[in-house]
C-alpha positions in Angstrom: -192.0 16.8 72.5 -193.7 18.2 75.6 -191.4 15.9 77.7 -188.3 17.5 76.1 -189.7 20.9 76.7 -190.4 20.1 80.3 -186.9 18.8 80.9 -185.3 21.9 79.3 -187.6 24.2 81.4 -186.6 22.3 84.5 -182.9 22.7 83.5 -183.3 26.4 83.0 -185.1 26.8 86.3 -182.4 24.8 88.1 -179.6 26.9 86.6 -181.5 30.1 87.6 -181.9 28.7 91.1 -178.2 27.9 91.2 -177.3 31.4 89.9 -179.5 33.0 92.5 -178.0 30.9 95.3 -174.5 31.8 94.1 -175.4 35.5 94.1 -176.8 35.2 97.6 -173.7 33.4 98.8 -171.4 36.1 97.3 -173.5 38.8 99.0 -173.2 37.1 102.3 -169.4 36.9 101.9 -169.2 40.6 101.1 -171.3 41.5 104.1 -169.2 39.2 106.4 -165.9 41.0 105.7 -164.2 42.5 108.7 -163.1 46.1 108.1 -162.1 47.4 111.5 -159.2 45.2 112.7 -156.1 46.4 114.5 -153.3 44.3 113.1 -149.7 44.6 114.2 -147.4 45.8 111.4 -145.2 42.7 111.8 -148.1 40.2 112.0 -147.3 38.7 108.6 -143.6 38.3 109.3 -144.2 36.7 112.7 -146.8 34.3 111.3 -144.5 33.3 108.5 -141.5 32.9 110.8 -143.5 30.6 113.1 -144.7 28.6 110.1 -141.2 28.1 108.8 -139.9 27.2 112.2 -142.6 24.6 112.7 -141.9 23.2 109.3 -138.2 23.0 110.1 -138.9 21.2 113.4 -141.1 18.7 111.7 -138.4 18.1 109.1 -135.7 17.6 111.7 -137.9 15.2 113.7 -138.6 13.2 110.6 -134.9 12.9 109.4 -133.1 12.8 112.8 -133.2 9.0 113.1 -131.9 8.5 109.6 -129.1 11.0 110.2 -128.1 9.3 113.4 -128.1 5.9 111.8 -126.0 7.2 108.9 -123.4 8.7 111.3 -123.2 5.4 113.2 -122.8 3.4 110.0 -120.1 5.8 108.8 -118.3 5.4 112.2 -118.5 1.6 111.9 -117.1 1.7 108.3 -114.2 4.0 109.4 -113.4 1.7 112.3 -113.4 -1.3 110.0 -111.2 0.4 107.5 -108.7 1.3 110.2 -108.6 -2.2 111.6 -108.1 -3.7 108.1 -105.5 -1.0 107.1 -103.2 -1.5 110.1 -100.4 -3.8 109.1 -100.4 -6.9 111.2 -97.5 -7.2 113.6 -96.5 -10.7 114.5 -94.7 -11.4 117.7 -91.4 -13.0 116.9 -89.3 -14.8 119.4 -85.9 -13.2 120.0 -82.9 -15.1 118.7 -81.6 -17.7 121.0 -78.3 -16.0 121.5 -80.0 -12.7 122.5 -81.9 -14.2 125.5 -79.0 -14.2 127.8 -77.7 -10.7 127.3 
């Protein structure tokens, strides 16, 4: 029974230490806040715009090879269709009596 009591006392002490540590960490965070900062009014807009622009550039760099390959494949298919769709013209010899005219 004393063993169980010692374990529960250690658990309570550990939870109190954890709570104390958390309280200290929160007080450090509160003290570390910056209050006097001169921020441009359009700071948020500029940062968001740069982030969106960077994300767009990454996306274009990622998909550009696939888009170029798809365009080349489409061009090849269109060329093939045009070659197949053109009626074949055979060269026929003129009639024998038309050669001398």
